[in-house]
C-alpha positions as CSV (number, residue, x, y, z in Angstrom):
1,M,28.1,18.1,-49.1
2,I,29.2,15.7,-46.4
3,E,31.1,18.0,-43.6
4,T,29.9,16.2,-40.3
5,F,30.2,12.8,-39.2
6,A,29.0,10.4,-36.6
7,D,31.5,7.9,-34.9
8,M,29.4,4.5,-33.8
9,F,31.7,2.3,-31.5
10,C,33.8,4.5,-32.0
11,G,37.0,2.4,-30.1
12,I,39.8,5.3,-29.6
13,G,38.8,7.1,-32.9
14,G,40.2,5.2,-36.0
15,F,36.9,6.5,-37.9
16,H,37.9,10.2,-36.4
17,V,41.5,10.2,-37.4
18,A,40.5,9.3,-41.3
19,A,37.5,11.2,-41.5
20,S,39.3,14.9,-39.8
21,S,42.1,14.1,-41.6
22,L,40.0,15.1,-44.8
23,G,38.2,18.0,-42.8
24,L,35.5,16.8,-41.7
25,R,33.2,17.0,-38.0
26,C,32.8,14.9,-35.3
27,V,29.0,15.9,-33.9
28,F,28.7,12.7,-31.7
29,A,31.1,9.6,-31.1
30,C,29.5,6.8,-28.5
31,D,31.2,3.1,-27.6
32,T,30.5,1.0,-24.3
33,D,34.8,0.4,-23.2
34,E,35.0,2.8,-20.6
35,P,39.3,3.1,-21.0
36,C,38.9,3.6,-25.2
37,R,36.1,7.1,-23.8
38,R,39.2,7.9,-22.0
39,V,41.5,7.5,-24.6
40,Y,39.4,9.3,-27.2
41,E,38.3,12.0,-24.7
42,H,41.6,12.7,-24.0
43,N,42.8,12.8,-27.9
44,F,39.5,14.3,-29.3
45,G,38.2,16.6,-26.5
46,F,35.1,15.2,-26.3
47,C,33.7,11.7,-24.1
48,P,31.5,9.6,-26.4
49,V,28.2,8.4,-24.9
50,G,28.0,4.7,-23.4
51,D,25.2,2.0,-24.7
52,I,23.8,2.4,-28.1
53,A,20.9,0.7,-27.3
54,Q,20.1,3.3,-24.6
55,V,20.8,6.0,-27.3
56,K,17.6,8.6,-27.3
57,I,17.4,8.7,-31.2
58,R,15.6,12.2,-30.9
59,D,18.2,13.0,-29.1
60,L,20.9,12.8,-31.7
61,P,22.6,15.9,-34.0
62,D,22.0,15.7,-37.0
63,Y,25.4,14.4,-39.4
64,D,26.0,13.7,-42.8
65,L,28.1,10.8,-42.4
66,L,27.7,7.8,-40.3
67,L,31.0,5.5,-39.0
68,A,31.0,2.2,-37.6
69,G,33.1,-0.3,-37.2
70,F,30.5,-2.6,-35.3
71,P,31.1,-5.7,-33.1
72,C,33.2,-8.5,-34.9
73,Q,33.4,-10.8,-32.9
74,P,29.9,-12.5,-33.7
75,F,31.3,-13.4,-37.4
76,S,35.4,-13.7,-36.2
77,I,37.3,-17.3,-36.5
78,I,38.5,-16.3,-33.0
79,G,35.3,-14.9,-31.8
80,S,31.6,-16.3,-31.1
81,R,30.5,-17.0,-34.8
82,K,26.7,-16.9,-33.6
83,G,26.3,-14.2,-35.8
84,F,22.7,-12.5,-35.1
85,S,22.5,-15.0,-32.9
86,D,24.8,-13.0,-30.4
87,P,23.1,-10.2,-28.9
88,K,26.8,-8.4,-30.0
89,G,25.4,-8.9,-33.4
90,L,22.4,-7.4,-33.1
91,L,23.8,-4.3,-32.5
92,F,23.6,-3.3,-36.2
93,F,20.3,-3.1,-36.0
94,E,20.7,-0.5,-32.8
95,L,22.7,1.2,-35.8
96,V,19.6,0.7,-38.5
97,K,16.9,2.3,-36.0
98,I,19.4,5.6,-35.9
99,I,20.2,5.5,-39.7
100,K,16.3,5.2,-40.7
101,R,15.4,8.4,-38.5
102,K,18.7,10.3,-39.0
103,R,19.3,9.4,-42.6
104,P,22.3,10.7,-43.1
105,Q,24.1,11.0,-46.9
106,A,26.8,8.1,-46.0
107,V,27.5,5.1,-44.1
108,V,30.9,3.5,-44.0
109,L,30.5,0.1,-42.4
110,E,33.6,-2.2,-41.0
111,N,33.7,-6.0,-40.2
112,V,36.0,-8.8,-40.1
113,K,36.3,-10.5,-43.2
114,Q,34.7,-13.8,-42.1
115,L,31.4,-11.5,-42.2
116,A,31.1,-11.7,-45.9
117,T,31.2,-15.3,-45.5
118,H,29.5,-15.9,-42.4
119,N,26.2,-18.2,-42.7
120,K,27.3,-18.8,-46.5
121,G,27.0,-15.1,-47.0
122,R,23.3,-14.6,-45.4
123,A,24.4,-12.1,-43.0
124,L,26.1,-9.9,-45.4
125,K,23.3,-9.7,-47.5
126,K,20.9,-9.6,-44.2
127,I,23.0,-6.2,-43.6
128,L,23.1,-5.5,-47.2
129,G,18.8,-5.7,-47.9
130,T,18.0,-3.7,-44.8
131,L,20.5,-0.9,-45.7
132,N,18.8,-1.5,-49.4
133,D,15.3,-1.0,-47.9
134,L,15.9,1.9,-46.2
135,G,16.9,3.9,-49.7
136,Y,20.6,3.2,-50.0
137,R,22.7,2.3,-52.8
138,T,25.0,-0.2,-51.5
139,D,28.2,-2.2,-52.3
140,H,31.0,-4.3,-50.1
141,R,34.4,-4.9,-50.3
142,I,37.2,-6.7,-48.8
143,L,40.3,-4.3,-48.5
144,N,43.9,-4.9,-47.2
145,A,45.9,-2.4,-45.0
146,I,48.7,-3.4,-46.6
147,N,47.7,-2.2,-49.9
148,F,47.5,1.2,-48.5
149,G,50.6,2.1,-47.4
150,L,50.9,0.0,-43.6
151,P,53.5,-2.5,-43.1
152,Q,50.2,-5.0,-41.5
153,R,48.3,-7.6,-43.6
154,R,45.0,-7.0,-42.2
155,E,42.0,-8.1,-44.4
156,R,38.2,-6.5,-42.9
157,V,35.2,-5.8,-44.5
158,F,34.0,-2.4,-45.9
159,I,30.3,-1.8,-46.6
160,V,29.3,1.4,-48.2
161,A,25.8,2.5,-48.3
162,L,25.2,6.1,-50.3
163,R,21.8,8.3,-50.8
164,G,20.8,9.4,-54.2
165,K,23.6,10.4,-56.9
166,R,26.2,10.1,-54.6
167,G,25.4,6.2,-54.5
168,K,25.6,6.2,-58.5
169,K,28.8,7.8,-58.9
170,F,31.3,5.9,-55.7
171,C,34.1,4.0,-56.9
172,W,35.9,2.8,-54.3
173,P,39.9,3.6,-53.9
174,E,42.6,1.6,-56.0
175,E,45.0,-0.3,-53.7
176,E,48.1,0.1,-55.5
177,R,49.9,2.7,-52.6
178,V,53.1,1.7,-51.5
179,M,53.9,0.0,-48.6
180,L,56.0,1.8,-45.7
181,P,59.1,0.0,-44.7
182,L,58.9,-1.9,-41.3
183,S,62.0,-0.3,-39.8
184,E,60.1,3.3,-40.0
185,V,57.4,1.7,-37.8
186,L,59.4,0.0,-34.9
187,E,60.9,2.4,-32.6
188,K,65.1,2.7,-32.4
189,K,65.1,2.0,-29.0
190,P,62.4,0.1,-27.5
191,D,62.5,-0.5,-23.2
192,T,64.0,-4.2,-22.8
193,R,60.7,-4.3,-21.2
194,Y,59.2,-5.4,-24.1
195,N,62.0,-8.4,-24.7
196,A,60.3,-11.8,-25.0
197,S,61.8,-14.2,-22.1
198,K,64.7,-16.4,-23.3
199,H,62.5,-19.4,-23.3
200,I,60.3,-18.4,-25.5
201,R,62.8,-16.6,-27.8
202,D,65.3,-19.9,-27.8
203,A,62.2,-22.1,-28.8
204,R,61.2,-19.4,-31.9
205,R,64.5,-20.0,-33.0
206,A,64.3,-23.6,-32.9
207,R,61.4,-23.3,-34.8
208,H,61.8,-21.0,-37.6
209,S,64.9,-19.2,-38.9
210,T,64.8,-16.0,-41.7
211,K,66.8,-14.1,-44.3
212,V,64.5,-11.2,-43.4
213,K,65.1,-8.4,-41.3
214,P,63.2,-6.1,-39.7
215,A,61.0,-8.9,-39.4
216,I,57.6,-9.1,-37.5
217,W,57.3,-13.3,-35.9
218,H,53.8,-15.1,-36.4
219,E,53.0,-17.8,-34.8
220,N,49.6,-19.4,-35.2
221,K,47.4,-21.8,-33.4
222,S,49.4,-25.1,-34.7
223,K,52.7,-23.3,-33.5
224,K,54.0,-22.7,-37.1
225,V,56.2,-19.8,-36.6
226,S,56.6,-17.3,-40.8
227,S,58.5,-14.3,-40.7
228,H,57.5,-11.3,-43.1
229,P,58.8,-7.6,-43.4
230,Y,55.3,-7.0,-42.4
231,A,53.2,-7.2,-39.4
232,C,49.7,-10.4,-39.6
233,A,47.3,-8.8,-38.3
234,L,46.5,-7.1,-35.4
235,R,44.5,-8.8,-32.2
236,A,42.5,-7.8,-29.6
237,S,42.5,-11.0,-27.5
238,A,45.9,-12.7,-29.0
239,S,48.8,-13.6,-26.8
240,Y,52.0,-11.5,-25.9
241,N,54.0,-13.8,-27.8
242,Y,51.7,-13.9,-30.9
243,L,54.0,-11.2,-32.8
244,L,57.7,-11.3,-32.2
245,V,60.0,-8.4,-33.9
246,D,62.8,-10.3,-35.7
247,G,61.7,-13.5,-33.0
248,K,63.0,-11.6,-30.2
249,R,60.1,-8.5,-28.8
250,R,56.7,-7.8,-28.6
251,L,55.5,-4.5,-30.5
252,T,55.7,-1.3,-28.3
253,S,52.1,0.2,-27.8
254,R,53.4,3.2,-30.4
255,E,54.4,0.4,-33.2
256,M,51.0,-0.9,-32.5
257,L,49.1,2.5,-32.8
258,R,51.6,3.4,-35.8
259,L,50.9,-0.5,-37.5
260,Q,47.2,1.1,-37.5
261,G,48.1,4.5,-39.3
262,F,47.9,6.8,-36.0
263,P,49.8,9.6,-36.0
264,D,52.1,10.1,-33.4
265,S,50.3,13.2,-31.8
266,F,48.1,10.7,-31.2
267,E,48.6,10.4,-26.8
268,I,49.0,6.7,-25.2
269,I,47.2,7.2,-21.6
270,C,46.7,3.6,-20.7
271,S,48.3,0.3,-19.6
272,Y,50.0,-1.8,-22.5
273,G,47.4,-4.4,-22.0
274,Q,44.6,-2.3,-22.7
275,V,46.5,-0.4,-25.9
276,R,47.2,-4.1,-27.4
277,K,43.1,-4.7,-27.1
278,Q,42.5,-1.2,-28.5
279,A,44.9,-1.4,-31.4
280,G,43.4,-4.9,-32.0
281,N,40.1,-3.9,-32.1
282,A,41.1,-0.4,-34.3
283,V,40.2,0.5,-37.9
284,A,43.3,0.7,-40.2
285,V,43.4,4.7,-41.1
286,P,45.0,5.1,-44.5
287,V,41.9,2.3,-45.5
288,V,38.7,4.5,-44.1
289,A,40.2,7.5,-45.3
290,A,41.0,7.0,-48.7
291,I,37.2,5.2,-49.1
292,I,35.8,8.8,-47.2
293,E,37.7,10.9,-49.8
294,K,35.9,8.7,-52.6
295,M,33.1,9.9,-51.0
296,L,33.9,13.3,-50.8
297,D,34.9,13.6,-54.4
298,G,31.5,12.1,-55.6
């Protein structure tokens, strides 16, 4: 029976929100980002430890499920793309040491979509093979948050590793949930400080018009502007004007968290810039919850 979990590379706690909503109890968390640790402690009542590479495995508590959104920059199209040649890419093997020693019943890993094709698929094959060698039955799938009810197109690779009979029974959740209307995510009276400059607004309108409202206007690297009744993927390092509501204003802190599935009871204690980074790095809560729920069914 799965009752407890460890939250590795926990960020502000997207995995935690998902797992605890299903009745699971967190017994350990870690992340190197100090503002994330403060947010996590404020919302969940305990502070994650820091660098996973400095954790003494013998001191870790036992747990049933390991959750980890290990660093994506080595595999991302906007990151270094050095894969396991990047020191951050090697942090996966710190997880391996812990999994080998603690032997959790189940593991759920998350990373950017590009992990599946990085180095012609060799990086993903290495990850799956390493977990297989530890006695786990593995599977992976690219899932999109928009298919789990969130108005955000966010494709991520999810890797599931299971021991024993549980691995033979696992079925991926169906991707057919009705998308929450964007209007239910957007705040009714956002502060005017989120407004883009007149120059930015005029430039966007000069290049794009839309009949969709409300809409999120998206500008890509080549300056092409598009608009949709949902957001393109939130990104930790994107420009402040990467996504604009109706081409006029930036998303508020609360709106970004809602787009990732965080409840409004989740309290914001950091600056706007920090929340942008934190939300962009977070996991989509409903996707993770759907995966874990399938595990519990087994």
